[in-house]
TIKOL-547650 format. One record per residue (C-alpha): residue number from 1; residue in three letters; z negated, x negated, y negated. Coordinates in nm, 3 decimals. Layout:
# residues N
{NUM, ALA, {Z, X, Y}},
...
# end
This chain:
# residues 198
{1, MET, {-0.011, 2.313, 0.620}},
{2, GLY, {0.021, 2.477, 0.274}},
{3, THR, {0.251, 2.356, -0.001}},
{4, ALA, {-0.029, 2.168, -0.181}},
{5, ASN, {-0.108, 1.977, 0.139}},
{6, GLU, {0.263, 1.907, 0.196}},
{7, VAL, {0.291, 1.768, -0.158}},
{8, GLN, {-0.013, 1.543, -0.108}},
{9, HIS, {0.119, 1.427, 0.230}},
{10, PHE, {0.455, 1.340, 0.069}},
{11, LEU, {0.290, 1.149, -0.216}},
{12, ARG, {0.081, 0.948, 0.033}},
{13, THR, {0.346, 0.877, 0.294}},
{14, GLY, {0.693, 0.964, 0.165}},
{15, ASP, {0.737, 1.195, 0.465}},
{16, HIS, {0.781, 1.569, 0.457}},
{17, ASP, {0.860, 1.854, 0.696}},
{18, ALA, {1.240, 1.856, 0.717}},
{19, HIS, {1.236, 2.235, 0.769}},
{20, CYS, {1.001, 2.289, 0.471}},
{21, ARG, {0.811, 2.560, 0.660}},
{22, ALA, {0.525, 2.570, 0.406}},
{23, TRP, {0.755, 2.716, 0.138}},
{24, PRO, {0.862, 3.082, 0.125}},
{25, GLY, {1.217, 3.208, 0.162}},
{26, ASP, {1.507, 3.152, 0.396}},
{27, ARG, {1.586, 2.799, 0.511}},
{28, ILE, {1.809, 2.710, 0.214}},
{29, GLU, {1.563, 2.852, -0.039}},
{30, ARG, {1.270, 2.675, 0.131}},
{31, GLU, {1.451, 2.341, 0.122}},
{32, ARG, {1.557, 2.386, -0.242}},
{33, ARG, {1.201, 2.476, -0.350}},
{34, ALA, {1.039, 2.202, -0.143}},
{35, HIS, {1.269, 1.928, -0.267}},
{36, GLU, {1.225, 2.043, -0.625}},
{37, GLU, {0.844, 2.056, -0.599}},
{38, LEU, {0.810, 1.729, -0.407}},
{39, ARG, {1.036, 1.542, -0.649}},
{40, GLN, {0.855, 1.687, -0.953}},
{41, ALA, {0.515, 1.598, -0.805}},
{42, LEU, {0.636, 1.241, -0.748}},
{43, ILE, {0.758, 1.213, -1.108}},
{44, GLU, {0.431, 1.353, -1.242}},
{45, GLU, {0.227, 1.115, -1.025}},
{46, VAL, {0.426, 0.812, -1.146}},
{47, GLN, {0.384, 0.926, -1.507}},
{48, ARG, {0.011, 0.988, -1.458}},
{49, ARG, {-0.051, 0.648, -1.301}},
{50, THR, {0.158, 0.457, -1.552}},
{51, ALA, {0.045, 0.639, -1.868}},
{52, THR, {-0.134, 0.355, -2.043}},
{53, GLY, {0.013, 0.396, -2.388}},
{54, PRO, {0.325, 0.230, -2.520}},
{55, VAL, {0.489, -0.020, -2.287}},
{56, GLU, {0.727, -0.284, -2.415}},
{57, GLU, {1.084, -0.219, -2.309}},
{58, ARG, {1.191, -0.571, -2.210}},
{59, LEU, {1.546, -0.460, -2.138}},
{60, GLN, {1.604, -0.290, -2.472}},
{61, GLY, {1.932, -0.420, -2.611}},
{62, VAL, {2.003, -0.625, -2.296}},
{63, ASP, {2.342, -0.596, -2.127}},
{64, THR, {2.208, -0.528, -1.777}},
{65, VAL, {2.552, -0.555, -1.615}},
{66, ALA, {2.597, -0.907, -1.757}},
{67, LEU, {2.236, -0.997, -1.664}},
{68, THR, {2.288, -0.880, -1.307}},
{69, ARG, {2.617, -1.067, -1.280}},
{70, ARG, {2.460, -1.388, -1.414}},
{71, LYS, {2.177, -1.365, -1.160}},
{72, VAL, {2.384, -1.280, -0.851}},
{73, GLU, {2.702, -1.478, -0.922}},
{74, PRO, {2.578, -1.811, -0.776}},
{75, MET, {2.473, -1.633, -0.457}},
{76, VAL, {2.807, -1.449, -0.427}},
{77, ARG, {3.003, -1.769, -0.492}},
{78, GLY, {2.804, -1.943, -0.216}},
{79, LEU, {2.813, -1.668, 0.044}},
{80, PHE, {3.155, -1.502, 0.016}},
{81, PRO, {3.514, -1.626, 0.048}},
{82, THR, {3.698, -1.668, -0.284}},
{83, SER, {3.921, -1.371, -0.202}},
{84, GLU, {3.617, -1.139, -0.178}},
{85, GLN, {3.402, -1.272, -0.463}},
{86, GLY, {3.553, -1.057, -0.739}},
{87, ALA, {3.508, -0.734, -0.545}},
{88, VAL, {3.152, -0.819, -0.439}},
{89, LEU, {3.053, -0.918, -0.794}},
{90, SER, {3.206, -0.600, -0.933}},
{91, LEU, {3.013, -0.391, -0.681}},
{92, LEU, {2.681, -0.569, -0.733}},
{93, GLU, {2.690, -0.572, -1.112}},
{94, LYS, {2.718, -0.192, -1.113}},
{95, SER, {2.476, -0.130, -0.825}},
{96, VAL, {2.149, -0.271, -0.957}},
{97, VAL, {1.919, -0.015, -1.118}},
{98, PHE, {1.652, -0.142, -1.355}},
{99, LEU, {1.352, 0.089, -1.350}},
{100, THR, {1.194, 0.115, -1.695}},
{101, PRO, {0.950, 0.353, -1.862}},
{102, ALA, {1.250, 0.505, -2.042}},
{103, ASN, {1.448, 0.589, -1.727}},
{104, ILE, {1.207, 0.615, -1.431}},
{105, SER, {1.176, 0.995, -1.447}},
{106, ARG, {1.553, 1.045, -1.474}},
{107, VAL, {1.626, 0.798, -1.192}},
{108, LEU, {1.374, 0.969, -0.961}},
{109, ARG, {1.509, 1.312, -1.053}},
{110, GLU, {1.872, 1.211, -0.993}},
{111, SER, {1.825, 1.018, -0.668}},
{112, SER, {2.007, 1.183, -0.381}},
{113, TRP, {1.727, 1.163, -0.125}},
{114, LEU, {1.353, 1.223, -0.151}},
{115, SER, {1.291, 0.911, 0.056}},
{116, THR, {1.491, 0.704, -0.195}},
{117, ALA, {1.296, 0.855, -0.485}},
{118, TRP, {0.968, 0.780, -0.307}},
{119, ASP, {1.073, 0.419, -0.234}},
{120, MET, {1.174, 0.363, -0.597}},
{121, ALA, {0.850, 0.517, -0.723}},
{122, ASN, {0.660, 0.269, -0.506}},
{123, LEU, {0.864, -0.025, -0.634}},
{124, TYR, {0.818, 0.075, -0.997}},
{125, HIS, {0.538, 0.001, -1.234}},
{126, PRO, {0.551, -0.093, -1.600}},
{127, VAL, {0.528, -0.438, -1.754}},
{128, ASP, {0.152, -0.482, -1.716}},
{129, HIS, {0.191, -0.525, -1.336}},
{130, ARG, {-0.115, -0.322, -1.244}},
{131, PRO, {-0.111, -0.249, -0.869}},
{132, SER, {-0.286, 0.082, -0.948}},
{133, ALA, {0.032, 0.195, -1.121}},
{134, ARG, {0.200, 0.236, -0.784}},
{135, VAL, {0.201, 0.571, -0.614}},
{136, ARG, {0.064, 0.417, -0.294}},
{137, GLY, {-0.008, 0.058, -0.389}},
{138, ARG, {0.243, -0.095, -0.149}},
{139, VAL, {0.608, -0.184, -0.137}},
{140, PRO, {0.807, 0.035, 0.102}},
{141, PRO, {0.893, -0.161, 0.417}},
{142, PRO, {1.252, -0.293, 0.424}},
{143, ALA, {1.293, -0.122, 0.763}},
{144, ARG, {1.255, 0.213, 0.590}},
{145, ALA, {1.489, 0.118, 0.309}},
{146, ALA, {1.748, 0.020, 0.570}},
{147, GLY, {1.713, 0.359, 0.741}},
{148, ARG, {1.538, 0.237, 1.054}},
{149, ALA, {1.194, 0.335, 1.182}},
{150, ARG, {0.945, 0.449, 0.919}},
{151, GLU, {0.664, 0.210, 0.982}},
{152, ALA, {0.391, 0.226, 0.716}},
{153, THR, {0.267, -0.130, 0.740}},
{154, PRO, {0.114, -0.243, 0.410}},
{155, VAL, {0.211, -0.585, 0.285}},
{156, ALA, {-0.033, -0.844, 0.155}},
{157, ARG, {0.124, -0.882, -0.188}},
{158, THR, {0.235, -0.580, -0.386}},
{159, ALA, {0.384, -0.741, -0.697}},
{160, PRO, {0.752, -0.671, -0.754}},
{161, ILE, {1.002, -0.944, -0.687}},
{162, HIS, {1.199, -1.025, -0.999}},
{163, LEU, {1.577, -1.054, -0.987}},
{164, ASP, {1.575, -1.429, -1.053}},
{165, GLN, {1.323, -1.477, -0.770}},
{166, LEU, {1.533, -1.270, -0.531}},
{167, ALA, {1.849, -1.460, -0.625}},
{168, ALA, {1.667, -1.794, -0.574}},
{169, VAL, {1.543, -1.684, -0.229}},
{170, LEU, {1.889, -1.567, -0.125}},
{171, LEU, {2.042, -1.896, -0.239}},
{172, ARG, {1.772, -2.094, -0.056}},
{173, VAL, {1.830, -1.896, 0.266}},
{174, ALA, {2.206, -1.942, 0.231}},
{175, GLU, {2.172, -2.317, 0.171}},
{176, LYS, {1.928, -2.369, 0.459}},
{177, ARG, {2.114, -2.121, 0.682}},
{178, ALA, {1.768, -2.003, 0.780}},
{179, PRO, {1.579, -1.782, 0.839}},
{180, LEU, {1.897, -1.598, 0.935}},
{181, GLY, {1.844, -1.264, 1.104}},
{182, ALA, {1.481, -1.248, 0.994}},
{183, VAL, {1.331, -0.977, 0.775}},
{184, LEU, {1.156, -1.135, 0.481}},
{185, GLU, {0.869, -0.918, 0.363}},
{186, GLY, {0.509, -0.964, 0.266}},
{187, ASP, {0.380, -1.317, 0.315}},
{188, SER, {0.706, -1.454, 0.459}},
{189, LEU, {0.899, -1.337, 0.152}},
{190, TRP, {0.645, -1.478, -0.092}},
{191, GLU, {0.642, -1.811, 0.097}},
{192, GLU, {1.017, -1.833, 0.039}},
{193, VAL, {0.969, -1.742, -0.329}},
{194, ALA, {0.704, -2.015, -0.360}},
{195, ALA, {0.937, -2.265, -0.192}},
{196, THR, {1.199, -2.201, -0.462}},
{197, GLY, {0.948, -2.291, -0.733}},
{198, ARG, {1.001, -1.965, -0.926}},
# end
């Protein structure tokens, strides 16, 4: 498979040849070139699919750390012992990344792993919520995000889940103590979102 085919395969699936055999050079040079080209192709594809003119920056001037804390604090207070709440809140408020038109290219470029960049590219699209803005039109399966098997099962709904919706679902699950141990994705996730009324 040539480099162009490898790039297209990566854009479609998020997978690539770990040995980067389609690129010239020794192993280190091949990997450096492949990762650079695959990441750049991903950034260009996201920009191409989301280039619809100016997009409102909803987070402009917003303290995202305070916003994150406000959204996750009720969940943390309900799920963690008092002695751990401060540390968990501190970790969470600095761990959430808001993908915006202003930072998507930088975030994809700086992500440590190609698979993480690909997952974020597939979660991102600008404010107009057009499914066509996604690189593949689906949300990456949570199993992949958790590092388990890479199963490419499309989900029925491809809209992003907003932070307040996610917080409401987590609170609902914590209050009900169910569905514990279940993976919420696709229809089961959106049923829980609907049940919260958000």
